[in-house]
C-alpha positions, 0 to 999 in steps of 0.5 A: 233816706227812708221811702214811705208809700201810703196806699189806698183803693183809688189814691184820691182820698186816704192815701194822698191825705196821709202823704200830705199829713206825713210830709207836713209832720216831717217838714215841721220836724225839719226832717225833709232830707230823711224821707221820700214820701209818696202814695198810690192806689191798689185799683184802677178806678181813679187813675189820672184824677186829682185829690178828692175835693173832700180830702182837699177841704179837710187838708185846708181846714187843718192847715196842711199844705198839699201839692198837685197830685195825680192818682197812680197805681202801685207797682212792683217797683214801688215794693222794691224801692220802698222801706214801708208801705202803709195801707189804709184797710184790709182790702188794700192789703189783699189787693196789694198782695195781688200786685206785688205778691207776699210781703216777704220783706215785712214792709207792708203795714196798716196805718193804725197799727202804729196807734196799737189798733187793728181797725181800718181807716174808714173810706170817706168815699163811702162814709162821706166823713172826711173829718173822721178820716182826717183824725185817723190819718193824722193820729196814724201818721204821728204814731208812724213818725214817732215809731220811725224816730225810736 
């Protein structure tokens, strides 16, 4: 079973969005037994909070099922147990390194790398554009799924 962890700043917008989108892709492809999928934050800002209403609304609009979610911070245990840790932006990469150290195992990547892009997934907490973020997350998750099935 492959363990995939999606990471963003607060674990209330982008990373739970990616978690739910990836779970939906996996479910639609009949591969639930092949993956363990979770999400976490690099910072403490929103620990204990649920999914941001903008993320919930984007998931509903796009008919992506989602479960209850409580924001939590990424740990060293997450690094050890995960096969891949997928960050949303460069700041997440920097903060993750402060928590787990250098990525000596090559597990840490940015989501849009799988689309052949180096840019960040914009944080809708600041942009207010959850639909644009959803589009990037969906493209990235589809490309990640395709990559993992090669």
